[in-house]
C-alpha positions in Angstrom: 13.1 -109.7 10.4 11.8 -106.2 10.9 13.6 -103.9 8.5 14.4 -100.2 8.9 11.5 -98.0 7.7 12.8 -94.7 6.4 9.6 -92.7 5.8 9.1 -90.9 2.6 8.2 -87.9 4.7 11.7 -88.0 6.2 13.2 -87.3 2.8 10.7 -84.5 2.3 11.5 -83.1 5.8 15.2 -83.0 5.1 14.6 -81.1 1.8 12.3 -78.7 3.7 14.8 -78.1 6.5 17.6 -77.4 3.9 15.4 -74.9 2.1 14.5 -73.3 5.4 18.1 -72.8 6.5 19.1 -71.4 3.1 16.3 -69.0 2.3 13.0 -70.0 3.8 10.0 -72.1 2.6 6.6 -70.7 3.0 3.1 -72.1 3.2 1.2 -72.2 0.0 1.4 -73.9 -3.4 3.8 -73.5 -6.2 1.5 -71.3 -8.3 1.9 -67.5 -8.2 -1.3 -65.8 -6.9 -1.9 -62.1 -6.7 -2.2 -60.8 -3.1 -5.4 -59.0 -2.1 -5.1 -55.3 -1.2 -3.0 -54.7 2.0 -5.0 -55.4 5.1 -5.5 -52.9 7.9 -3.8 -53.2 10.4 -0.6 -54.8 9.0 0.0 -58.5 9.6 2.3 -59.6 12.5 6.0 -59.3 11.9 8.2 -61.8 13.8 11.4 -60.3 15.1 14.8 -61.3 13.7 15.7 -62.8 17.1 12.6 -65.0 17.0 13.5 -66.1 13.4 17.1 -66.8 14.4 16.1 -68.8 17.5 13.6 -70.8 15.5 16.2 -71.5 12.8 18.7 -72.7 15.4 16.1 -75.0 17.0 15.3 -76.6 13.7 18.9 -76.9 12.8 19.7 -78.6 16.1 16.8 -81.1 15.8 17.7 -81.8 12.1 21.3 -82.5 13.3 20.0 -85.0 15.9 17.8 -86.7 13.3 20.8 -86.9 10.9 23.0 -88.3 13.6 20.5 -90.9 14.6 19.7 -91.7 10.9 23.4 -92.4 10.3 23.5 -94.5 13.5 20.4 -96.4 12.3 22.0 -97.0 8.9 25.0 -98.7 10.7 22.7 -100.8 12.8 20.6 -101.7 9.8 23.8 -102.7 7.9 24.7 -105.0 10.8 21.2 -106.4 10.9 21.4 -107.1 7.1 24.8 -108.9 7.7 23.3 -111.0 10.5 20.2 -111.7 8.3 22.4 -112.9 5.5 24.4 -115.0 7.9 21.2 -116.5 9.3 20.0 -117.4 5.8 23.3 -119.1 5.1 23.1 -121.1 8.3 19.5 -122.1 7.4 20.6 -123.3 4.0 23.3 -125.3 5.8 20.7 -126.8 8.0 18.6 -127.6 4.9 21.6 -129.4 3.4 22.3 -131.3 6.6 18.7 -132.4 6.7 18.8 -133.7 3.1 22.1 -135.5 3.7 20.7 -137.1 6.9 17.5 -138.3 5.1 19.7 -139.8 2.3 22.0 -141.5 4.8 19.0 -142.9 6.7 17.5 -144.3 3.4 20.9 -145.8 2.5 21.3 -147.4 5.9 17.8 -148.9 5.7 18.5 -150.3 2.2 21.9 -151.7 3.5 20.2 -153.3 6.5 17.6 -154.9 4.2 20.3 -156.3 1.9 22.2 -157.6 4.8 19.2 -159.5 6.2 18.5 -161.0 2.7 22.0 -162.2 2.1 22.2 -163.6 5.6 19.1 -165.6 5.0 20.5 -167.0 1.8 23.7 -167.9 3.5 21.9 -169.8 6.2 19.8 -171.7 3.5 23.0 -172.6 1.7 24.6 -173.9 4.9 21.5 -175.9 5.7 21.7 -177.5 2.2 25.4 -178.4 2.7 24.6 -180.0 6.1 21.8 -182.1 4.5 24.1 -183.2 1.7 26.8 -184.1 4.1 24.4 -186.2 6.0 23.3 -188.1 2.9 26.9 -188.9 1.9 27.6 -190.0 5.5 24.6 -192.3 5.4 25.7 -193.8 2.1 29.1 -194.6 3.5 27.7 -195.9 6.8 25.4 -198.2 5.0 28.2 -199.5 2.8 30.4 -200.4 5.8 27.8 -201.3 8.4 25.6 -203.6 6.3 28.4 -205.1 4.4 27.7 -207.2 1.4 24.2 -208.1 2.5 22.5 -204.8 1.7 22.9 -201.4 0.0 25.1 -200.9 -3.0 27.3 -203.9 -2.3 24.3 -206.1 -2.1 23.4 -205.0 -5.6 26.8 -206.0 -6.8 26.3 -209.6 -5.4 23.1 -210.0 -7.4 25.0 -209.6 -10.6 24.4 -212.6 -12.9 27.8 -212.4 -14.6 31.0 -210.5 -14.5 29.9 -208.0 -17.1 26.9 -207.0 -15.1 29.0 -206.9 -12.0 31.3 -204.3 -13.7 28.3 -202.3 -14.9 26.8 -202.2 -11.4 30.1 -201.2 -9.9 30.5 -198.4 -12.4 26.9 -197.3 -11.6 27.7 -197.2 -7.9 30.9 -195.2 -8.6 29.0 -192.8 -10.7 26.3 -192.2 -8.0 29.0 -191.6 -5.4 30.9 -189.2 -7.8 27.7 -187.2 -8.5 27.0 -186.9 -4.8 30.6 -185.6 -4.2 30.2 -183.1 -7.1 26.9 -181.9 -5.8 28.5 -181.5 -2.4 31.3 -179.5 -3.9 28.9 -177.2 -5.7 26.9 -176.6 -2.5 30.1 -175.9 -0.7 31.2 -173.3 -3.2 27.7 -171.7 -3.1 28.0 -171.5 0.7 31.4 -169.9 0.5 30.1 -167.3 -2.1 27.1 -166.5 0.0 29.1 -166.3 3.1 31.4 -163.7 1.4 28.3 -161.8 0.2 26.9 -161.9 3.7 30.2 -160.4 5.0 30.1 -157.7 2.4 26.5 -156.9 3.2 27.2 -156.6 6.9 30.2 -154.3 6.2 28.0 -152.1 3.9 25.4 -152.0 6.6 27.9 -150.9 9.2 29.3 -148.3 6.9 25.9 -146.9 6.1 25.0 -146.8 9.8 28.3 -144.9 10.5 27.4 -142.3 7.7 23.9 -142.0 9.2 25.4 -141.2 12.6 27.8 -138.7 11.0 25.0 -137.0 9.1 22.9 -136.8 12.3 25.8 -135.1 14.0 26.2 -132.6 11.2 22.5 -131.9 11.4 22.8 -131.2 15.1 25.8 -128.9 14.5 23.9 -127.0 11.7 20.8 -126.6 13.9 23.0 -125.2 16.7 24.6 -122.7 14.2 21.1 -121.6 13.2 20.2 -121.0 16.8 23.3 -119.0 17.5 22.8 -116.9 14.3 19.1 -116.3 15.2 20.0 -115.2 18.7 22.6 -112.7 17.3 20.0 -111.4 14.8 17.4 -111.0 17.5 19.8 -108.9 19.5 20.6 -106.8 16.4 16.9 -106.3 15.8 16.4 -105.1 19.4 19.1 -102.5 19.0 17.6 -101.5 15.6 14.2 -101.0 17.3 15.8 -98.9 20.1 17.6 -96.5 17.7 14.6 -96.3 15.4 12.4 -95.3 18.4 14.9 -92.6 19.3 15.0 -91.3 15.8 11.2 -91.3 15.5 10.9 -89.3 18.7 13.4 -86.6 17.6 11.8 -86.6 14.1 8.4 -85.7 15.7 10.1 -82.8 17.5 11.6 -81.7 14.3 8.2 -81.8 12.6 6.8 -79.6 15.3 9.7 -77.1 15.1 9.6 -77.1 11.4 5.9 -76.2 11.4 6.5 -73.5 13.9 9.4 -72.1 11.9 7.4 -72.2 8.7 4.6 -70.3 10.5 7.0 -67.6 11.6 8.5 -67.2 8.2 5.1 -67.1 6.6 4.2 -64.2 8.9 7.4 -62.4 8.0 6.7 -63.0 4.3 3.2 -61.7 4.5 4.4 -58.6 6.3 7.0 -58.0 3.6 4.4 -58.6 0.9 2.1 -56.1 2.6 4.8 -53.6 2.7 6.0 -54.0 -0.9 2.5 -54.8 -2.3 4.2 -57.5 -4.4 3.0 -60.8 -5.8 4.4 -63.6 -3.8 5.0 -67.2 -5.0 5.3 -70.2 -2.8 8.5 -72.3 -3.0 8.3 -75.4 -5.2 10.2 -78.4 -3.9 12.5 -80.4 -6.3 10.9 -82.9 -8.6 12.8 -86.1 -9.1 12.7 -87.1 -12.9 9.8 -86.5 -15.2 6.1 -87.2 -14.5 6.4 -90.8 -15.6 9.5 -91.5 -13.6 8.0 -89.6 -10.6 4.9 -91.8 -10.8 7.0 -94.9 -10.7 9.0 -93.7 -7.7 5.9 -92.5 -5.8 4.2 -95.8 -6.4 7.2 -97.7 -5.0 7.4 -95.3 -2.0 3.7 -95.8 -1.2 4.6 -99.4 -0.3 7.2 -98.7 2.4 6.6 -101.0 5.3 4.9 -103.7 3.3 6.2 -107.2 4.3 8.6 -109.2 2.1 6.7 -112.2 0.7 8.7 -114.5 -1.7 6.8 -114.6 -5.0 4.4 -111.8 -3.9 3.4 -108.6 -5.8 1.9 -107.8 -9.2 0.9 -104.7 -11.1 -2.2 -104.2 -8.9 -0.3 -104.4 -5.5 0.9 -106.8 -2.9 -0.2 -110.4 -3.1 0.2 -113.6 -1.1 3.7 -115.2 -1.2 4.3 -118.7 -2.4 6.2 -121.7 -0.9 9.9 -122.2 -1.8 10.5 -125.3 0.3 13.3 -123.6 2.3 14.1 -120.3 4.0 11.0 -118.3 2.8 8.8 -121.1 4.1 10.5 -120.8 7.5 9.6 -117.1 7.7 6.0 -118.0 6.6 6.2 -116.0 3.4 3.4 -118.1 1.9 1.1 -116.8 4.6 2.0 -113.1 4.1 0.7 -110.5 1.7 3.5 -108.4 0.3 6.3 -108.1 -2.3 9.5 -109.8 -3.2 12.2 -107.7 -5.0 11.0 -108.2 -8.6 7.3 -108.0 -7.6 7.9 -104.5 -6.2 9.4 -103.5 -9.6 6.3 -104.9 -11.4 4.0 -102.8 -9.2 6.1 -99.6 -9.4 6.4 -99.6 -13.2 2.8 -100.4 -13.5 2.3 -96.7 -12.8 3.8 -96.1 -16.3 1.9 -98.9 -18.0 5.1 -101.0 -18.3 4.8 -104.8 -17.8 7.7 -106.8 -16.3 8.3 -110.5 -15.8 8.4 -111.7 -12.2 12.1 -112.6 -12.2 15.0 -110.1 -11.6 17.2 -111.9 -14.1 14.7 -111.3 -16.9 14.0 -107.7 -15.8 17.7 -107.0 -16.3 17.3 -107.5 -20.0 14.1 -105.4 -20.4 15.5 -101.9 -20.9 18.5 -99.8 -21.8 21.7 -100.6 -20.0 23.6 -97.6 -18.5 26.7 -97.7 -16.3 25.8 -97.6 -12.6 27.9 -94.4 -12.3 25.4 -92.7 -14.6 22.2 -94.1 -12.9 19.3 -91.7 -12.6 16.3 -91.8 -10.3 13.8 -94.4 -11.6 16.6 -96.8 -12.9 16.7 -100.3 -11.7 19.8 -101.7 -9.9 20.7 -105.4 -9.9 22.9 -107.7 -7.8 24.3 -111.1 -8.8 26.2 -114.0 -7.3 28.6 -114.8 -10.2 26.4 -114.7 -13.3 23.1 -115.4 -11.5 21.1 -112.2 -10.8 19.2 -112.5 -7.5 18.1 -109.0 -6.4 16.7 -105.8 -7.9 16.0 -102.4 -6.4 14.7 -98.9 -7.7 17.3 -96.1 -7.6 16.0 -92.9 -5.9 19.1 -90.7 -6.4 21.8 -89.4 -3.9 23.0 -93.0 -3.2 19.5 -94.2 -2.0 17.2 -96.9 -3.3 13.9 -98.6 -2.4 13.8 -102.4 -2.2 12.0 -105.4 -0.9 15.1 -106.9 0.8 14.6 -110.5 2.0 12.4 -112.9 4.0 11.6 -111.3 7.3 12.2 -107.8 6.0 9.9 -105.0 4.8 9.9 -102.6 1.8 12.4 -99.9 2.8 14.7 -97.1 1.6 18.4 -98.2 1.9 21.8 -96.9 0.9 22.9 -98.4 -2.4 25.2 -101.4 -1.6 28.0 -100.6 -4.0 30.3 -103.6 -4.6 28.9 -106.7 -2.9 27.7 -108.2 -6.3 26.3 -105.0 -7.8 25.9 -105.4 -11.5 28.0 -102.8 -13.5 24.9 -101.6 -15.5 21.6 -100.1 -14.4 18.4 -100.6 -16.4 16.5 -97.6 -17.7 12.9 -98.1 -18.8 11.9 -94.4 -18.9 
């Protein structure tokens, strides 16, 4: 998603406008230089009316910028909320896809088992039928051929009563073995028929779960589509307000330059009259040189794309695959930063190395309460005990961050609450 780009020059503009309205900011550096002898004729001297009108024009434009900036912050917050909702829906779709694949695999395995047990049951039934036929043939021969053939014929060939008894016992034993074998086959058929029934039931259950998982996947995909449509609408509104703010900001820049020129003329006239040494105004410096270098390095990357896994001490790098949301935004094809990668680059200005994981960065420096955070401190957010985001504090409730897939490096209001860790980390 396109994220709000609050330009570093906008912060400088607000500081400049404030100084103008209080006492005037004049062209020139912050080092006092002796003026040359007064020129002849004297320099132009803008009237008080001109200065007042210029001040009012700057004030009005600054007010419009402030109003639109506040409106933009609200629209950005809504876009952030929609982005988080979209990410949640995408994760839900990922889960539904995994569940569907598992259900499909289970259904395929159940179908294979059902086919195998059915084949075994059919084989057992065929064996039973064959055994039945053999027993039936034995009985038929005994009764149809009478005493002239078959087992009874063997009995008549006995030479004496003892042999007759032995032959009769042999025939009985053969018949008993056939009946026992038949019973065994019958039990096997029953067992395999039961297994066949269970396999069919398992197959039907797996197919039902597969159908349910497919329905859940369709529902999840639909939720993603709805969330994406809402996010697209939010981004369109964001672009509209941002364009309005940019237009008014350009006007403010022009008016500020004009006002600064008038006030420089007035100052030169006063300097001429008083023959005094003038000094240009020096803007506020945030933190010491090391901290300022870290902040400036981070601010230099405003507008760079978010790329999961991207960024090192030398600058933005190609993102990497995560197998999920970041891949859907094409992070592995982008060159940019993720949240911890931006910190690595920023603190590289001070020669401080950091690991590429926000959770490890949280344990790298001195912990101070968030209420005592100073510009250049790192702020962290967590879900439970798992730290998942880091940003660089700029002061006055502002921070710079690489927010999420689809976003860009930006200046944002600090999100107090919402998982903010109670301590900031100070490295300088």
